[in-house]
N, C-alpha and C positions, 0 to 999 in steps of 0.2 A: 486732783486738779483734772486728769485725765478722768474719771468718776464723771465729775460736775460736768464735762463737755459732753459725756457723750447721755448722760442726763437731757441736756436740757439739747441736744440733739431728736434725741427720741419724741419730746416735747414737739417741736418741730415737724417731724414727722403726722404725730396724731394729729396739728393742728391743721395740720397741709389733707390730711385725708378729709377732716370735718370740714372743711372748706372746699370741698370736690363737691360736698352735698347745694351747695350756697352758689352758683354759676355768679349770679349780679357781683359776689363779694369776690372773687377771684379775677375780676378785672383791675381790682385795687391795685397800685403800684406795690405797697407794702405786700400783699399776697402775691405776685409773680412774684418776688423776689423770694419768700419764705417757699412759694414751687421750685424755682431755680434750687435753693439750697437744698429741698429734703429729695428733689428728683435726682440730684447726685448718685449718689450711693443703690438706689432704686432703679437707676434704669439699665445698668448689666443685669441687674435678676430677669427685670422684665423681658428684656429681648430674649430672655431663656426661656421664659412660662409661653403655653400655648393664647394665641389670640383671642380664641371667642371663649373663656372663661368667663359665668354671668358677673363675676365681680372680682376685682385685684387686689390678691394674698400679698402681693412684693410689700408693701409696708409692714404687715406683721413680719414677712419672711426678715426683714433688712430689723425690724424690732427685736426679734428672737436671738439673733447674730449681733449686735450691740451690746443686749444685755450678756450673752454668752463672751465675749469681750471684757465687760464690766467686771466679767466672773474672774477672768483671768489677771485683770490690773486689782 
């Protein structure tokens, strides 16, 4: 059950990252909710990262951490 939840969460993070390339879709209510869900674990990591990076590696870091967590369960 935990494995299934974590896998769905990985898909949410990927969908949020892809939606960041389509600004007009980000204004949709469902996309805003998706962003809120995906941003919850990314915010603490993003706050530690330098602000002037050309791309945001935070989604990939969170996905790797989730996969490590899945390996434990």
